[in-house]
C-alpha positions as semicolon CSV with decimal commas, in nm:
position;residue;x (nm);y (nm);z (nm)
1;M;0,429;0,878;-4,928
2;A;0,220;1,187;-5,014
3;Q;0,125;1,396;-4,712
4;H;-0,202;1,588;-4,680
5;D;-0,405;1,748;-4,403
6;L;-0,722;1,570;-4,511
7;I;-0,804;1,269;-4,730
8;I;-1,160;1,227;-4,855
9;I;-1,258;0,890;-5,004
10;G;-1,539;0,953;-5,252
11;A;-1,613;1,256;-5,472
12;G;-1,992;1,258;-5,475
13;P;-2,204;1,544;-5,335
14;G;-2,078;1,487;-4,981
15;G;-1,715;1,423;-5,069
16;Y;-1,655;1,695;-5,327
17;V;-1,838;1,960;-5,123
18;A;-1,640;1,864;-4,812
19;A;-1,320;1,888;-5,020
20;I;-1,405;2,235;-5,149
21;R;-1,510;2,372;-4,810
22;A;-1,203;2,225;-4,638
23;A;-0,977;2,378;-4,904
24;Q;-1,146;2,713;-4,851
25;L;-1,067;2,679;-4,481
26;G;-0,697;2,624;-4,554
27;F;-0,663;2,244;-4,557
28;N;-0,436;2,060;-4,799
29;V;-0,695;1,820;-4,939
30;A;-0,662;1,489;-5,123
31;S;-0,969;1,345;-5,297
32;V;-0,981;0,972;-5,381
33;E;-1,238;0,864;-5,641
34;M;-1,267;0,549;-5,854
35;E;-1,468;0,698;-6,140
36;E;-1,312;0,907;-6,413
37;Q;-1,577;1,178;-6,368
38;L;-1,620;1,363;-6,042
39;G;-1,960;1,423;-5,885
40;G;-2,060;1,074;-5,776
41;T;-2,383;0,893;-5,850
42;C;-2,591;1,209;-5,820
43;V;-2,412;1,404;-6,091
44;R;-2,317;1,114;-6,320
45;V;-2,602;0,860;-6,306
46;G;-2,862;0,993;-6,062
47;C;-3,007;1,331;-5,973
48;I;-2,876;1,535;-6,265
49;P;-2,937;1,300;-6,562
50;S;-3,278;1,198;-6,428
51;K;-3,385;1,562;-6,401
52;A;-3,262;1,625;-6,754
53;L;-3,478;1,339;-6,884
54;L;-3,773;1,448;-6,671
55;E;-3,751;1,796;-6,822
56;S;-3,718;1,668;-7,179
57;S;-3,992;1,408;-7,146
58;E;-4,226;1,664;-6,990
59;K;-4,179;1,892;-7,293
60;Y;-4,257;1,597;-7,521
61;A;-4,569;1,502;-7,324
62;E;-4,686;1,863;-7,335
63;L;-4,656;1,872;-7,713
64;L;-4,864;1,554;-7,738
65;D;-5,142;1,699;-7,521
66;D;-5,364;1,862;-7,783
67;K;-5,628;1,953;-7,526
68;S;-5,382;2,142;-7,304
69;L;-5,211;2,320;-7,594
70;G;-5,546;2,405;-7,747
71;K;-5,638;2,607;-7,440
72;H;-5,341;2,831;-7,521
73;G;-5,441;2,861;-7,885
74;L;-5,161;2,636;-8,004
75;K;-5,187;2,365;-8,267
76;V;-4,908;2,119;-8,336
77;K;-4,952;1,904;-8,645
78;K;-4,685;1,643;-8,590
79;V;-4,465;1,551;-8,295
80;E;-4,179;1,304;-8,326
81;L;-3,952;1,164;-8,058
82;D;-3,579;1,167;-8,126
83;L;-3,466;0,958;-7,830
84;Q;-3,099;0,975;-7,925
85;A;-3,108;1,354;-7,925
86;M;-3,283;1,351;-7,588
87;L;-3,017;1,121;-7,444
88;A;-2,745;1,341;-7,593
89;Q;-2,897;1,643;-7,418
90;K;-2,894;1,448;-7,092
91;D;-2,529;1,354;-7,143
92;A;-2,439;1,717;-7,220
93;V;-2,601;1,830;-6,895
94;V;-2,406;1,566;-6,703
95;K;-2,079;1,670;-6,869
96;A;-2,137;2,037;-6,785
97;N;-2,183;1,944;-6,420
98;T;-1,884;1,710;-6,396
99;D;-1,669;1,967;-6,576
100;G;-1,788;2,219;-6,318
101;V;-1,670;2,000;-6,030
102;N;-1,335;1,952;-6,204
103;F;-1,300;2,328;-6,236
104;L;-1,375;2,377;-5,867
105;Y;-1,111;2,117;-5,776
106;R;-0,851;2,306;-5,980
107;K;-0,962;2,641;-5,842
108;N;-0,925;2,518;-5,484
109;N;-0,601;2,322;-5,542
110;I;-0,753;1,988;-5,444
111;E;-0,527;1,693;-5,527
112;R;-0,721;1,422;-5,704
113;Y;-0,621;1,052;-5,692
114;R;-0,810;0,807;-5,912
115;G;-0,866;0,463;-5,766
116;R;-1,029;0,269;-5,484
117;G;-0,945;0,398;-5,140
118;E;-0,860;0,157;-4,858
119;L;-0,800;0,245;-4,493
120;L;-0,467;0,119;-4,362
121;G;-0,461;0,270;-4,013
122;S;-0,241;0,541;-3,857
123;G;-0,389;0,802;-4,089
124;K;-0,291;0,609;-4,402
125;V;-0,496;0,535;-4,713
126;A;-0,397;0,313;-5,004
127;V;-0,525;0,410;-5,350
128;H;-0,564;0,111;-5,581
129;S;-0,579;0,219;-5,945
130;Q;-0,752;0,022;-6,221
131;D;-0,416;-0,075;-6,374
132;G;-0,300;-0,232;-6,049
133;E;-0,082;0,048;-5,918
134;R;-0,089;0,128;-5,547
135;T;-0,026;0,470;-5,395
136;E;-0,012;0,541;-5,023
137;L;-0,131;0,870;-4,872
138;Q;-0,117;0,999;-4,518
139;A;-0,319;1,263;-4,337
140;R;-0,435;1,361;-3,991
141;H;-0,801;1,339;-4,094
142;I;-0,977;1,088;-4,321
143;I;-1,339;1,121;-4,436
144;I;-1,541;0,831;-4,576
145;A;-1,786;0,970;-4,833
146;T;-1,840;0,676;-5,066
147;G;-2,217;0,714;-5,108
148;S;-2,459;0,436;-5,187
149;S;-2,561;0,190;-5,457
150;V;-2,878;0,016;-5,570
151;A;-3,041;-0,221;-5,322
152;T;-3,191;-0,543;-5,456
153;L;-3,441;-0,805;-5,345
154;P;-3,386;-1,179;-5,299
155;G;-3,456;-1,356;-5,626
156;V;-3,393;-1,047;-5,838
157;E;-3,063;-1,043;-6,024
158;L;-2,972;-0,728;-6,216
159;D;-2,836;-0,806;-6,563
160;G;-2,813;-0,449;-6,694
161;E;-3,027;-0,530;-6,997
162;R;-3,372;-0,654;-6,900
163;I;-3,350;-0,642;-6,521
164;I;-3,206;-0,296;-6,469
165;S;-3,120;-0,034;-6,211
166;S;-3,169;0,341;-6,233
167;T;-2,829;0,368;-6,406
168;E;-2,941;0,166;-6,708
169;A;-3,289;0,322;-6,702
170;L;-3,128;0,658;-6,778
171;S;-2,972;0,531;-7,101
172;L;-3,216;0,288;-7,261
173;Q;-3,171;0,306;-7,637
174;E;-3,538;0,250;-7,712
175;V;-3,865;0,315;-7,535
176;P;-3,961;0,000;-7,339
177;E;-4,279;-0,170;-7,452
178;H;-4,372;-0,251;-7,092
179;L;-4,162;-0,129;-6,798
180;V;-4,235;-0,285;-6,460
181;V;-4,102;-0,072;-6,176
182;I;-4,041;-0,243;-5,842
183;G;-4,081;0,026;-5,576
184;A;-4,306;0,332;-5,557
185;G;-4,056;0,570;-5,401
186;Y;-3,877;0,873;-5,542
187;I;-3,664;0,692;-5,801
188;G;-3,931;0,453;-5,924
189;L;-4,192;0,725;-5,974
190;E;-3,952;0,964;-6,146
191;L;-3,811;0,715;-6,394
192;G;-4,149;0,553;-6,441
193;S;-4,286;0,896;-6,533
194;V;-4,005;0,956;-6,785
195;W;-4,073;0,640;-6,983
196;A;-4,452;0,662;-6,949
197;R;-4,439;1,009;-7,108
198;L;-4,227;0,872;-7,391
199;G;-4,478;0,600;-7,471
200;A;-4,403;0,300;-7,249
201;R;-4,667;0,108;-7,062
202;V;-4,555;0,142;-6,699
203;T;-4,664;-0,078;-6,410
204;V;-4,544;0,008;-6,058
205;L;-4,533;-0,265;-5,794
206;E;-4,516;-0,162;-5,428
207;Y;-4,496;-0,389;-5,124
208;M;-4,670;-0,132;-4,901
209;D;-5,038;-0,047;-4,939
210;R;-4,950;0,307;-5,051
211;I;-4,700;0,491;-5,267
212;L;-4,423;0,713;-5,131
213;P;-4,376;0,535;-4,797
214;G;-4,271;0,779;-4,527
215;M;-4,422;1,085;-4,694
216;D;-4,739;1,253;-4,572
217;A;-5,020;1,008;-4,653
218;E;-5,267;1,274;-4,769
219;L;-5,024;1,395;-5,034
220;A;-4,941;1,039;-5,135
221;R;-5,309;0,962;-5,193
222;E;-5,349;1,269;-5,412
223;A;-5,031;1,184;-5,603
224;L;-5,159;0,833;-5,672
225;K;-5,475;0,974;-5,832
226;V;-5,270;1,209;-6,053
227;F;-5,028;0,936;-6,167
228;K;-5,317;0,705;-6,251
229;R;-5,473;0,979;-6,464
230;Q;-5,139;1,001;-6,645
231;G;-5,172;0,636;-6,740
232;I;-4,932;0,472;-6,493
233;E;-5,063;0,143;-6,351
234;F;-5,016;0,055;-5,984
235;R;-5,033;-0,267;-5,788
236;L;-5,007;-0,198;-5,417
237;G;-4,950;-0,461;-5,152
238;A;-4,755;-0,661;-5,411
239;R;-4,467;-0,866;-5,278
240;V;-4,208;-0,948;-5,544
241;T;-4,040;-1,286;-5,499
242;G;-3,826;-1,288;-5,811
243;A;-3,752;-1,141;-6,152
244;S;-3,563;-1,290;-6,444
245;S;-3,492;-1,241;-6,813
246;R;-3,689;-1,465;-7,045
247;D;-3,742;-1,488;-7,421
248;G;-3,615;-1,141;-7,500
249;G;-3,810;-0,989;-7,213
250;A;-3,854;-1,032;-6,840
251;V;-4,091;-1,194;-6,592
252;V;-4,170;-1,075;-6,239
253;E;-4,286;-1,332;-5,986
254;L;-4,525;-1,230;-5,709
255;E;-4,614;-1,397;-5,380
256;E;-4,979;-1,377;-5,480
257;G;-5,121;-1,360;-5,831
258;E;-4,997;-1,446;-6,176
259;P;-4,644;-1,354;-6,292
260;I;-4,615;-1,027;-6,483
261;E;-4,445;-1,025;-6,821
262;A;-4,254;-0,713;-6,923
263;S;-3,995;-0,591;-7,169
264;H;-3,788;-0,441;-6,885
265;V;-3,790;-0,446;-6,505
266;L;-3,655;-0,152;-6,306
267;M;-3,535;-0,224;-5,952
268;A;-3,610;0,084;-5,739
269;V;-3,650;-0,037;-5,380
270;G;-3,390;0,193;-5,229
271;R;-3,017;0,211;-5,183
272;K;-2,748;0,061;-4,961
273;P;-2,429;0,223;-4,826
274;N;-2,103;0,164;-5,015
275;T;-1,880;0,038;-4,735
276;E;-1,737;-0,282;-4,882
277;G;-1,371;-0,282;-4,985
278;L;-1,287;0,025;-4,778
279;G;-1,078;-0,165;-4,525
280;L;-1,307;-0,078;-4,236
281;D;-1,212;-0,407;-4,071
282;N;-0,843;-0,321;-4,112
283;V;-0,879;-0,037;-3,863
284;G;-1,186;-0,149;-3,666
285;V;-1,442;0,107;-3,784
286;E;-1,782;0,004;-3,648
287;T;-2,093;-0,031;-3,865
288;D;-2,458;-0,088;-3,778
289;E;-2,696;-0,369;-3,881
290;R;-2,760;-0,197;-4,219
291;G;-2,392;-0,161;-4,299
292;R;-2,381;0,211;-4,226
293;V;-2,080;0,362;-4,052
294;K;-2,149;0,456;-3,692
295;V;-2,062;0,818;-3,609
296;D;-2,121;1,061;-3,324
297;D;-2,276;1,407;-3,356
298;R;-1,947;1,536;-3,497
299;Y;-1,928;1,267;-3,768
300;A;-1,642;1,089;-3,589
301;T;-1,619;0,709;-3,599
302;N;-1,485;0,501;-3,313
303;V;-1,139;0,523;-3,475
304;E;-0,949;0,844;-3,407
305;G;-0,906;1,061;-3,714
306;V;-1,164;0,874;-3,925
307;Y;-1,499;1,037;-4,007
308;A;-1,796;0,959;-4,230
309;I;-2,070;1,158;-4,403
310;G;-2,355;1,125;-4,653
311;D;-2,521;0,801;-4,755
312;V;-2,279;0,582;-4,557
313;I;-2,416;0,714;-4,226
314;E;-2,763;0,727;-4,074
315;G;-3,014;0,967;-4,227
316;P;-3,190;1,031;-4,558
317;M;-2,990;0,926;-4,863
318;L;-3,019;1,263;-5,036
319;A;-2,751;1,465;-5,214
320;H;-2,828;1,789;-5,031
321;K;-2,811;1,614;-4,695
322;A;-2,467;1,477;-4,789
323;Q;-2,354;1,823;-4,897
324;E;-2,458;1,974;-4,565
325;D;-2,277;1,692;-4,384
326;G;-1,963;1,776;-4,582
327;V;-1,974;2,148;-4,505
328;A;-2,047;2,088;-4,138
329;L;-1,762;1,838;-4,094
330;A;-1,509;2,055;-4,277
331;E;-1,600;2,343;-4,047
332;I;-1,582;2,124;-3,736
333;L;-1,232;2,007;-3,835
334;A;-1,134;2,372;-3,877
335;G;-1,255;2,452;-3,525
336;H;-1,587;2,608;-3,622
337;A;-1,939;2,512;-3,511
338;G;-2,061;2,303;-3,804
339;H;-2,423;2,197;-3,766
340;V;-2,708;2,038;-3,966
341;D;-3,073;2,031;-3,858
342;Y;-3,179;1,686;-3,975
343;G;-3,542;1,761;-3,895
344;L;-3,545;2,010;-4,181
345;V;-3,403;1,813;-4,473
346;P;-3,651;1,859;-4,760
347;G;-3,751;1,569;-4,982
348;I;-3,864;1,619;-5,342
349;V;-4,012;1,392;-5,609
350;Y;-3,950;1,559;-5,946
351;T;-4,253;1,426;-6,129
352;E;-4,525;1,651;-6,273
353;P;-4,673;1,763;-6,052
354;E;-4,375;1,769;-5,817
355;I;-4,410;1,654;-5,458
356;A;-4,209;1,826;-5,185
357;T;-4,204;1,788;-4,810
358;V;-4,020;1,913;-4,502
359;G;-4,068;1,855;-4,131
360;K;-4,328;1,632;-3,968
361;S;-4,611;1,456;-4,149
362;E;-4,959;1,433;-3,997
363;E;-4,897;1,067;-3,921
364;Q;-4,580;1,150;-3,727
365;L;-4,752;1,425;-3,527
366;K;-5,035;1,189;-3,432
367;E;-4,791;0,912;-3,338
368;E;-4,588;1,151;-3,122
369;G;-4,898;1,300;-2,958
370;I;-4,820;1,654;-3,070
371;P;-5,128;1,880;-3,093
372;Y;-5,151;2,048;-3,430
373;K;-5,363;2,252;-3,667
374;K;-5,348;2,235;-4,044
375;G;-5,420;2,456;-4,339
376;N;-5,472;2,342;-4,698
377;F;-5,489;2,553;-5,011
378;P;-5,542;2,419;-5,364
379;F;-5,345;2,537;-5,667
380;Q;-5,679;2,549;-5,847
381;A;-5,747;2,874;-5,657
382;V;-5,413;3,034;-5,753
383;G;-5,422;3,275;-6,046
384;R;-5,072;3,193;-6,171
385;A;-5,145;2,818;-6,164
386;R;-5,459;2,876;-6,371
387;A;-5,262;3,083;-6,623
388;M;-5,010;2,800;-6,650
389;D;-5,285;2,536;-6,672
390;R;-5,114;2,359;-6,383
391;T;-5,387;2,339;-6,121
392;D;-5,333;1,988;-5,980
393;G;-5,234;1,970;-5,614
394;K;-5,222;2,181;-5,302
395;V;-5,009;2,315;-5,018
396;K;-5,053;2,180;-4,667
397;V;-4,913;2,357;-4,360
398;L;-4,901;2,190;-4,017
399;A;-4,850;2,408;-3,709
400;H;-4,843;2,346;-3,334
401;A;-5,192;2,393;-3,191
402;E;-5,063;2,596;-2,895
403;T;-4,757;2,788;-3,018
404;D;-4,845;2,809;-3,391
405;R;-4,486;2,716;-3,478
406;V;-4,472;2,550;-3,821
407;L;-4,399;2,178;-3,784
408;G;-4,432;2,057;-4,141
409;V;-4,511;2,174;-4,493
410;H;-4,616;1,937;-4,770
411;I;-4,676;2,037;-5,132
412;I;-4,799;1,859;-5,441
413;G;-4,807;2,082;-5,744
414;T;-4,602;2,230;-6,024
415;R;-4,260;2,358;-5,907
416;A;-4,320;2,226;-5,555
417;G;-3,946;2,159;-5,529
418;D;-3,876;2,531;-5,558
419;L;-4,164;2,637;-5,333
420;I;-4,050;2,415;-5,045
421;A;-3,741;2,633;-4,998
422;E;-3,956;2,904;-4,841
423;A;-4,091;2,656;-4,589
424;V;-3,741;2,529;-4,503
425;A;-3,619;2,886;-4,445
426;A;-3,923;2,975;-4,235
427;M;-3,894;2,664;-4,019
428;T;-3,518;2,711;-3,978
429;F;-3,588;3,042;-3,806
430;G;-3,880;2,907;-3,602
431;A;-4,158;3,083;-3,791
432;S;-4,524;3,051;-3,700
433;S;-4,796;2,993;-3,957
434;E;-4,904;3,352;-3,893
435;D;-4,550;3,470;-3,981
436;M;-4,571;3,286;-4,312
437;G;-4,923;3,408;-4,381
438;R;-4,837;3,771;-4,313
439;T;-4,523;3,767;-4,527
440;I;-4,580;3,957;-4,851
441;H;-4,583;3,730;-5,155
442;A;-4,569;3,874;-5,505
443;H;-4,882;3,842;-5,718
444;P;-4,938;3,647;-5,932
445;T;-4,705;3,367;-5,825
446;L;-4,732;3,001;-5,731
447;A;-4,587;3,093;-5,392
448;E;-4,918;3,256;-5,299
449;A;-5,045;2,903;-5,235
450;V;-4,794;2,876;-4,949
451;K;-4,914;3,205;-4,800
452;E;-5,279;3,104;-4,827
453;A;-5,219;2,759;-4,676
454;A;-5,046;2,927;-4,382
455;L;-5,344;3,161;-4,340
456;A;-5,574;2,859;-4,359
457;V;-5,418;2,717;-4,039
458;A;-5,617;2,979;-3,848
459;G;-5,912;2,942;-4,085
460;D;-5,851;3,274;-4,260
461;P;-5,743;3,214;-4,622
462;I;-5,832;3,511;-4,841
463;H;-5,901;3,336;-5,171
464;M;-6,099;3,036;-5,060
């Protein structure tokens, strides 16, 4: 039986980062992963390939926009889509990232075992390979980092061809004639945007009466207007009761209204933790009503020596949150003070414009009775945004009405995902809106919108 200091089941963002950090801290680490490629859903069939397609499809949409290009004095006579080349570019990006994780494993002497991991108790894990072989490992510490998978709805059966998940939506071999997206969250809006740019008719169905549930409502309303201008159709307050393949296409059934016919249906209503088949019952690891592993503030389960991180525990199902979990736990196991501030996990929708958020929304502040002030600043008033012809959106800063401490920052606009990093850093160190407003920002940059929104909290923006 192979002996290690630490066994990590799962090699996604949480698992592989935990493995690398633990190895850096001197642990002999074993990594158990079923897939041939390392990196998990995010690197293989999630974050990375979707961003590659978003980037490529945005370039294509830009070339088709004669009005926008004309402003820059550019004329393009003919634009053609080579979907296979675009998909090949996406696959090359994925390979570069998975190869990078492989390199880091070798660099840090992490032992990789391919197969399904199963807890056996007493610090033991069985690895079941695809060819039926079984290998037993033993370690003092075991981390569950198996991530999440697509959640479905009753009456909706994924077939991988017409009724698809995000995995299949990243590799469609032709542009759908009509793509119906069930769910107006991050995944649905990103992949809906990709295929809408490439020529598909896209209809988004959302059970709630708004898009982006949980995000700041003011930003969500503005985003809805922008997406509608881009040609995406929305039906809010739509409860889906079923979806099935039919006559070379698909049909979506609704609680109210006529069925919707489509060429493809994308299920994007969220994700569920991957905890089945891990042998949690073998050792008595407790889970909650949503199937997530219960842990304390040090990521420990109720079973000694067994820990869990990432999408299998409570919290946002985001790759960067899982990575921070992994670093924190590795440091805790090494006797250091690992810590993650879960109030400052940014969320980003990588559409165009991008939507980024961190901290409290206005709705949350009102619900919690926290007095606040807010400052808004539009990208339309930012010189760099005008030069880029990317003036949709704004920055919104929320600060405590008495202390001026920044409580939330919400951005809709080009490169919002990059701009939000400043807000996360400022809030991590307890900055006030005045601190942010008095910080020198280079001119001309998009980041000036953040400075001006911070100044606007006190009613003193310079350029508005």
